[in-house]
KOLMIZA-45668 format. One line per field, with one value per residue: residue number from 1; residue in three letters; x, y, z of N, C-alpha, C in turn. Coordinates in Angstrom, 3 decimals, padded with zeros to 6 digits. Layout:
<recs>
marfi = [NUM;...]
drennu = [ala;...]
n_u = [X;...]
n_v = [Y;...]
n_w = [Z;...]
ca_u = [X;...]
ca_v = [Y;...]
ca_w = [Z;...]
c_u = [X;...]
c_v = [Y;...]
c_w = [Z;...]
</recs>
This chain:
<recs>
marfi = [1;2;3;4;5;6;7;8;9;10;11;12;13;14;15;16;17;18;19;20;21;22;23;24;25;26;27;28;29;30;31;32;33;34;35;36;37;38;39;40;41;42;43;44;45;46;47;48;49;50;51;52;53;54;55;56;57;58;59]
drennu = [met;ala;val;pro;lys;arg;lys;thr;ser;lys;ser;arg;arg;asn;lys;arg;arg;ala;his;trp;lys;met;lys;ser;met;his;leu;val;glu;cys;pro;arg;cys;leu;glu;tyr;lys;leu;pro;his;arg;val;cys;met;lys;cys;gly;phe;tyr;lys;asp;arg;asn;val;val;lys;ile;glu;ser]
n_u = [-022.911;-021.624;-023.723;-024.753;-025.938;-027.078;-028.174;-025.674;-024.947;-025.490;-023.517;-021.368;-020.912;-020.143;-017.771;-016.063;-015.616;-014.247;-011.773;-011.947;-011.618;-010.950;-007.834;-006.042;-004.856;-001.257;000.408;002.933;004.956;005.619;008.802;009.276;007.128;005.619;003.091;000.809;001.274;001.019;003.402;006.414;005.479;004.584;004.480;001.389;000.861;003.335;004.643;007.112;009.425;011.720;013.548;013.413;011.803;009.074;006.445;004.799;003.357;000.567;-000.303]
n_v = [-108.222;-105.301;-103.222;-100.069;-099.617;-097.497;-094.184;-091.787;-089.205;-085.557;-084.054;-085.819;-086.542;-083.929;-083.440;-085.136;-084.059;-081.722;-080.932;-080.204;-077.771;-074.970;-073.990;-070.929;-068.934;-068.785;-065.993;-063.852;-060.893;-059.158;-058.527;-056.468;-054.763;-054.724;-055.852;-058.460;-061.929;-065.393;-067.635;-068.574;-068.120;-066.215;-062.772;-061.295;-058.540;-057.076;-058.988;-060.128;-062.637;-064.076;-061.810;-061.574;-060.655;-062.185;-062.311;-060.142;-057.284;-055.471;-051.993]
n_w = [022.589;024.159;026.146;027.434;030.648;031.998;031.022;029.947;031.855;031.417;032.810;033.045;030.331;029.468;030.957;029.904;027.333;027.854;026.920;024.414;023.329;021.092;019.668;019.939;017.225;016.494;016.142;014.687;014.352;011.350;010.252;008.705;007.862;010.249;010.575;011.657;011.194;009.941;011.407;009.415;006.947;004.058;004.137;003.735;003.612;002.849;001.127;001.749;002.664;004.954;004.439;001.817;-001.178;-002.135;-003.087;-005.336;-004.487;-005.501;-005.160]
ca_u = [-022.432;-021.827;-024.854;-024.734;-027.101;-027.779;-027.906;-024.717;-025.506;-024.855;-022.252;-020.312;-020.495;-019.334;-016.424;-015.217;-015.508;-013.811;-010.529;-012.168;-011.738;-010.180;-006.615;-005.829;-003.726;-000.206;000.667;004.119;005.159;006.482;009.943;009.553;005.998;005.074;001.804;000.808;001.204;001.339;004.885;006.920;004.733;004.864;003.449;000.422;000.702;004.383;005.065;008.396;009.580;013.112;014.290;013.456;010.620;008.522;005.227;004.895;002.026;000.056;-000.922]
ca_v = [-106.790;-104.451;-102.162;-099.243;-099.913;-096.288;-093.038;-090.984;-087.911;-084.443;-083.676;-086.871;-086.266;-082.552;-083.603;-085.933;-083.060;-080.525;-080.522;-080.026;-076.319;-074.557;-073.263;-069.601;-068.951;-068.214;-064.959;-063.169;-059.650;-059.157;-057.478;-055.183;-053.790;-054.879;-056.506;-059.855;-062.867;-066.636;-067.917;-069.485;-067.883;-065.028;-061.561;-060.779;-057.153;-056.627;-059.947;-060.600;-063.853;-064.133;-060.804;-061.590;-060.382;-063.453;-061.947;-058.715;-056.811;-054.301;-051.179]
ca_w = [022.610;025.552;025.985;028.635;031.572;032.254;030.102;030.453;032.329;030.690;033.440;032.652;028.885;029.260;031.519;028.813;026.200;028.424;026.218;022.865;022.979;019.900;020.111;019.241;016.254;016.904;015.214;014.743;013.563;010.149;010.712;007.646;007.913;011.504;010.626;012.179;010.152;010.567;011.285;008.392;005.868;003.304;004.605;002.836;003.482;002.011;000.241;002.039;003.501;005.201;003.863;000.243;-001.934;-002.815;-003.877;-005.766;-004.016;-006.077;-004.381]
c_u = [-022.672;-022.863;-024.808;-026.082;-027.800;-027.324;-026.759;-025.180;-024.768;-023.541;-021.153;-019.912;-019.809;-018.030;-015.591;-014.893;-014.839;-012.502;-010.705;-012.160;-010.753;-008.934;-006.530;-004.655;-002.586;000.366;002.158;004.142;006.001;007.650;009.997;008.262;005.192;003.615;001.892;000.453;001.415;002.747;005.207;006.098;004.959;003.950;002.715;000.396;002.059;004.998;006.621;008.389;011.220;013.906;014.201;012.078;010.022;007.301;005.160;003.465;001.585;-000.637;-001.648]
c_v = [-106.113;-103.346;-101.369;-099.404;-098.544;-095.213;-092.364;-089.649;-086.637;-084.107;-084.606;-086.710;-085.004;-082.631;-084.217;-084.922;-081.817;-080.008;-080.373;-078.588;-076.012;-073.770;-071.851;-069.675;-068.296;-067.123;-064.221;-061.949;-059.786;-058.100;-056.352;-054.253;-053.955;-055.362;-057.939;-060.811;-064.341;-066.957;-068.837;-069.288;-066.564;-063.899;-061.125;-059.380;-056.601;-057.619;-060.432;-061.874;-063.918;-063.081;-060.851;-061.270;-061.588;-063.224;-060.513;-058.336;-055.391;-053.384;-050.026]
c_w = [023.778;025.242;027.375;029.444;031.886;031.195;030.779;030.697;031.388;031.432;033.081;031.285;028.783;029.877;030.531;027.635;026.701;027.652;024.758;022.368;021.799;020.377;019.397;018.182;016.766;015.793;015.583;014.005;012.543;010.529;009.863;007.891;009.326;011.618;011.085;010.988;010.761;010.403;010.117;007.089;005.296;003.931;003.558;002.609;002.522;001.112;000.494;002.842;003.783;004.337;002.398;-000.236;-002.728;-003.563;-004.076;-005.417;-004.894;-005.105;-004.981]
</recs>
């Protein structure tokens, strides 16, 4: 079995993990209420999706 001859340094380990960062969420504005929401999903503020009332929001 292959065994490493030397310990991997912190610098080399961190260079390998440089691309593990989290991506920011992509948000779009709801055309009706102008609140931010995830794309292709029902707006939780007004309950509309593609100009149709999908969810009844109690206020």
